[in-house]
DOVEXTOR-982262 format. One line per 2 residues: number of its first residue (from 1); their letters; for each residue y, z, x of C-alpha. Coordinates in pm, whole numbers, plus 50000, padded with zeros to 5 digits. Layout:
NUM> A> Y Z X; ... .
//
This chain:
1> MS> 12073 39285 90342; 12109 39278 89968 .
3> QQ> 11737 39335 89911; 11745 39050 89662 .
5> WK> 11524 38771 89780; 11483 38411 89673 .
7> AV> 11155 38227 89726; 11238 37898 89898 .
9> CS> 10895 37759 89990; 10552 37859 90109 .
11> VA> 10473 37892 90479; 10233 37597 90440 .
13> DI> 10527 37379 90327; 10687 37413 90673 .
15> PV> 10526 37192 90938; 10396 37381 91242 .
17> LG> 10662 37337 91515; 10896 37195 91254 .
19> AR> 11137 37282 90976; 11209 37251 90607 .
21> VV> 11561 37217 90472; 11691 37440 90194 .
23> QR> 11988 37279 90019; 12274 37493 89892 .
25> AA> 12542 37389 89643; 12865 37293 89825 .
27> QA> 12748 37461 90147; 12573 37346 90462 .
29> PV> 12195 37356 90425; 11967 37615 90583 .
31> AV> 11680 37511 90812; 11363 37721 90784 .
33> FR> 11149 37690 91098; 10784 37765 91173 .
35> NG> 10663 37801 91529; 10313 37768 91675 .
37> ED> 10241 38135 91604; 10335 38094 91235 .
39> KV> 10655 38297 91280; 10926 38188 91038 .
41> FA> 11300 38179 91114; 11607 38053 90926 .
43> LL> 11931 37916 91069; 12225 37719 90937 .
45> DR> 12123 37356 90984; 12410 37289 91226 .
47> CP> 12402 37307 91604; 12696 37511 91741 .
49> HK> 12775 37227 91982; 12848 36921 91769 .
51> GG> 12697 37012 91432; 12368 36828 91484 .
53> PL> 12090 36887 91229; 11870 37151 91391 .
55> SQ> 11600 37085 91130; 11536 36753 91304 .
57> GI> 11490 36918 91644; 11171 37005 91829 .
59> VF> 11049 37364 91796; 10892 37521 92105 .
61> GE> 10813 37889 92141; 11099 38066 91964 .
63> RV> 11357 37795 92028; 11460 37463 91879 .
65> AC> 11607 37172 92076; 11900 37006 91901 .
67> PL> 11821 36637 91845; 12171 36522 91946 .
69> HN> 12226 36668 92293; 11912 36874 92357 .
71> WN> 12082 37214 92344; 11821 37490 92315 .
73> IE> 11890 37735 92033; 11712 38071 92001 .
75> LQ> 11548 38087 91658; 11570 38468 91652 .
77> SG> 11948 38484 91707; 12087 38134 91647 .
79> CA> 12252 38141 91990; 12245 37867 92251 .
81> VA> 12055 37928 92574; 12272 37951 92888 .
83> PD> 12446 37768 93039; 12536 37640 92690 .
85> EG> 12740 37869 92468; 12782 37923 92097 .
87> CT> 12582 38043 91797; 12491 37913 91456 .
89> TK> 12444 38141 91156; 12112 38325 91128 .
91> FS> 11958 38414 90791; 11723 38702 90710 .
93> VK> 11369 38593 90629; 11082 38772 90458 .
95> VE> 10730 38632 90437; 10503 38781 90173 .
97> DG> 10173 38649 90041; 10233 38313 90209 .
99> KV> 10576 38269 90049; 10904 38246 90241 .
101> YL> 11203 38436 90100; 11568 38425 90203 .
103> DV> 11828 38692 90125; 12025 38587 89815 .
105> HE> 12354 38740 89930; 12331 38562 90268 .
107> LN> 12247 38231 90100; 12561 38263 89888 .
109> TL> 12798 38380 90159; 12689 38293 90514 .
111> GT> 12776 37965 90678; 13012 37864 90401 .
113> TA> 13258 37703 90641; 13167 37438 90891 .
115> EA> 13263 37545 91239; 13325 37292 91512 .
117> A> 13262 37378 91874 .
//
C-alpha cells in the first residue's frame, strides 16, 4: 500500500447491503460495498465471468451476487465462490471517522485493463 489515501465517500453514503460506484478517468469504476455489519469492501465493478456490474448486485454476508448470472463473489478477496472460478480486482479500504478511503496508488494502477473470462 502506498499509504496515500483518497476519501471517496462516507460510510452513510453507501446503502446497507448495497454499493456506491467510484468513477475513475479512463478506467473501469470501483464498487464500494457495505454489508449488514457495516463492513466496507472495494472491488473493481466487473464480475470475472462476463463483466457484469457488481455494484448492481445483492450483498449478503461478505459476498455479492452478480446481477447478470448470479455468480457469488467474495467481497474480501474478489474471487468467485466454487464451483465458479475467477477473481476481480480487490482494492484496499480504510474507514476512519465515518469516511471511506481508497489507496491512491491502487486507484491509479489496479484494474486498468478489462479482462474477459
